[in-house]
N, C-alpha and C positions, 0 to 999 in steps of 0.2 A: 279658655285657659283653666287649668286645673286649680282647685282650691288648696292652698298651702297655709291656712291660717295658723297652724301650729308653729310654723317657722317664725312668723312675725311675733308670736307671743313669747318667743324664747328670750327676747331682750328683757322682758319683765320678769320672767321666771328664773333667769340666770343660767338656764341650760336648755337644750333642745328637748321639747316635750311633745306629746301627741295632741292632735286636735281634740278639743273638748267642747261639745255643744249641748250636752245634757239630754240627748235624745235617748229614748228607750229602744234597745235593740232586740231583746228577747221577750217582748210583751205578748207574743203569740206562740202557739204550739209549734215546736220544731218538727220538721219532717225529714227523716233520714233518707237521703237519695244518693245514688251513685253519681260520681262526678264525670263530666265529659272529658275525654283526653285532649291534650294539646292538638292543634291542627297538624295534619300531615300532608305530604305531597305537594307543598308549595315550593317556593324558591329555595335556592341552595342554602346550606348551613353557613353560619359565620363563625370563623375560627382562625387562629393562627394555624401552625402545622399540628393537626390533631395527633396526639402521641399515643401509640398503643400501650395498653396496660394489661396486667394480669389480674383476673378476677374469676370468681366461680362461674361455671358455664350456665347460661340461661337458655332454656329450651325454647321458649316462645317469647322473645324479647320485644319490648316496647320502649322507645327512647323517650326520656323525659329530661327536663332541665331542673337541677337542684342548685342551691346556693351554699357555698362553703367558704372557709377562711383560707387565704393563701399565705405564703411565707412572709408577705409584707403587711399582713394583718388586714387586708381588704376582704370584703365579702364579694365573691365573684360567681358567675354561673358556670356550671359544668353539665354537659350533656351525658347522661349515663343510661344504661339499659336496666329495666326491671322486668319481671315476669308480667306478661300481658294479663290484665285483670280489670274488673269493674272497680276495684279498690285501688286504682293507680295512684290517687292522691295520698292514700295511706302509705303505699309502698314508697312514694317519694319522701315522705316525712321519715319513714323508718330508715331509708338510706342515708338520712342526714344525722342519724344518731351515732355518736362516737363509738366505734367498735363494731358496728353493724357490718356483716359481710359485704353488703352492696357498696359500702363506702370504699372498699378496696379498688373500685374502678376509678376513683379520683386520681388525678395526676400527682406525682411526687410533689410534696410541699403543701398539698391541700389537706385540710382537716375538717371533718364534720363537726358542727357546732352544738347540736343538741346534746345535752349531758349524757354520758355513758350510763347505760342501764335504764334509760327512759323507754317506756312502752307507750305506743299510740293506742289509747283505749277505744277511741272512736272519732269519726268525723261526721257531723251533720251538715248537709248543704241546704240552706234556706234559699231556694232558687229565686223566689220573688224578691229577695233582698240581695242576691248575689253574695251571700255571707256564708263563710265556712266556720263552723264552731268546732274547735279541736279540743279533745280531752286527752291530757297526758297523765301519766302516772306520777307519783310523788317524786321520783328521781329527777324530774324536770327542774325542780327547784334547787338542785345542787350544782352550782356553777360559780366561776369566778366573776365578781361584779364587773370587771372591765370587759367581759364578754356579753354583758346584758343586752346592750343595743344591737350587737352583731347577731345574737340569737334571734332577736325580733325581726331584724332586717332579712335574715336568711329564710325564716319561716314565711314571712309575709310575701317576699318576692317569689319564693317557690310556689306558694299556693295561688297567688294572683297571676301566675303564668298559665293557669287553666282558664279557658274562656268563661266558665260559669261562676268564677269567683273574682270579686273586686275587693272584698273586705274579709278580715280574719278576726275571730275572737277566741281567746284562750281560756281553757279550764284545766284544773288539776284535781284528779279524783272526783270529777263531776261538779266541782264547785268553781263558779266563775272567778277568774282572777281580776281584782280591781287594780292591782299594781304588781309589778314584778317583785319577787321576794327578796332579792339581794340589794338592788340599787333603787328600788321604789319607783321605777318608771311607771307613770300612770297608764292604766289600761281601761279607763272608764268609757272609752269609745273604741269601736272596732279599728284595727290596723289596716292601712291601705298603702299603696305605693306613694301616696302623698307624704309619707314620713321621710322619703328620700333614702339614699343608700350611700355609704362612705362619704358622709357630709363634709363639705368644704365651705368655710366662710372667709373669703379673702379680706385682708386688711382694707379698710375704707368702705366696706359694704355694711350697711346698717340692716339688722334683722327686719325692722319695721318698714324699710324702704327697699325691699329686695324682691326678686323673683328667682325661684329655684329652677335650674335646668339640669337634666341628667345627661352626662356625656360619657362616651365610651372611648377609653384609652387602652393602651396595650400593657400588659404585664408579661413577665418572662421568668420562668422558674430556673433553678440552678442547672437543670439538664436541658435548658433551651426550648422548653415548651412555651409557645406564645399563646396568649389568651386575652380576651377583652374583659376590661373591668369597668363597670358603671360607677360613676362618681357624680353625686348631686352637688352642684356648685351654686352658691347664692351670688346673683349678679344684681347690679343696680336695676331697680324696677323698670320693667318694659312690658309693652303689650305685644311686641313682635318676638315671640319666643323662638320661632324658627331661625330668625336672623341671629338672635343671641346664641343659640346652639352652635351655629357655624362659626361665629366669631370666637367663641370660647374653645372650640376644637382647634382653630387656627392658633389661638394663644397657647394651647398645649396644657399639659398637666403641671401641677404645682412642683417646683423644683425639688423639694425634699421628700416627695412621696414615693419614689421608686417606680414610677410609671413612665412609659415612653410615649412621645408624641406620635400621632398618626398622620398628620398632614405634612406635605412637602414643605420644607423651609421656604418662606416667602410666599406661600399660597395666598391668594386674594379672592375675596367674594365680590363679584360684580353686582349681582342682583338675586333676590329671592322672591318668588311669587307663590301665592296659595290660591287654589280654586277648588273648593269642596274638599275631596279626599286626595288631592294631588298637590305636592309641593315641587316646584321647579327651582333648582339651585344652579345658578350660572357662575362659574369661576372664570378667572383669567387663565391664560395658558401657563401661568406660574405654578399651577397645581400639577402639571405634568413633569415627568422625569426627563432625563436626557434622551430617552428613547421615544419621547412624545406620547408615552402612556402614563396613566395615573396609577399611583401605588394602590394595590388591591386593598391593603389594610385601611387606607384613608377612606375610600369610597364605601367600604363595608361599615366603617365607623360612622360615616355621615348618615347612612340609611338606618343603622341601629339607633343613633342618637335622636334623629328626627322623628322616627316612629315611636320611640319611647315617650317623647314629650307631646306629640300630636295625636297619638293613637295608633294602635297596631294595624288598623285597616288603611292607614294612610300610605299612599305610594309616592316614591321619590323619583323625579326625573332630574338627572345630572347632565349639565351641558358645559361646554368650554367655549367662551366667547360666542354663545348662542348656538353652537353646533352640538347636536345630540350624538354624533358619531364618536363616542368616548369608549375607549377600552383600557383595560388595566394590565399591569405587568404580569399577571397570571393568565392573560389572554381571555378574560371575560368581557363581554360586551355590555355596556350600559346605555345602548341607543334607545331602549324603551324604558318606561317607568318600572321601578323595582319595588317589590314588596319586602316587608320585614322577613328575615329568614325564620324557618321553623325551629331551628335550634341554634343556640349560642355556645361556642366552645365544646363541640361534640368530642368525645373520646373514642378512638378507634379500639375495638377489641381484638 
């Protein structure tokens, strides 16, 4: 199970803060290296109906996933195209700068969160630590304080989407940031996905007795573009994270959040089993619609959520009453184990 010590310390601190263990991160010489691109050629993309957008023509495109803010104030992934390059990680960050031409690819209602005018001065990848050290220009410090955590989430989740990066450290004009300049969020340890995203703490759940699970629900823009939104929800402490994930997907999103449920009303989990890198999820037939097929959005969300919490290399086998012959209402077969999709919420050009 992932370490989420920072969440449990929040009860003492009075706010959600980042993990602090006092370890030195940059005690050795940094080596500037090119970053490896996200995996390609695996299973299908995960999205609602990808919506065409108008953006500058890219001659030699490479698809990447960046994180941006939607109309409901959630940070969500968007698959966009950038010019193929060894500096693909830098191009991803540049696309996240407000006003950058690449951000025009984002669907209506989405906004880049890195402050306008920010320059990505450099990225150093310390491959032995899986650490990306990012140096921004001074303009990075000019933002509204209410966006501070969203900026950190977007940068962290974008960068850790690359296989060679698990942690992120920020600098401004070559100087390491010890805390964010507006809201003083501490940065004395590298950022990782352990910080969560779009954090929820339901009533009755205590920080010190909780386990975080990241779930994928559906958002929808004013022009009917559907997309997945990751939400980290604190649940009562458990060692069975996979079962907690399915139970929370069935419970659905918080009522006031503006997200839509993905599971069929009345869906029931019969059993969940784990064996090395395979998770088998067995539902009752209540997960099926009137046509005896499962909603495509539901099964995609199951795969996204389980692989987010248990590791991207995990495969998911979905069965109904023990039967693996499961298909969805978009005529996709789930009879064999499914891997995490290579892109979430891709945008068609």
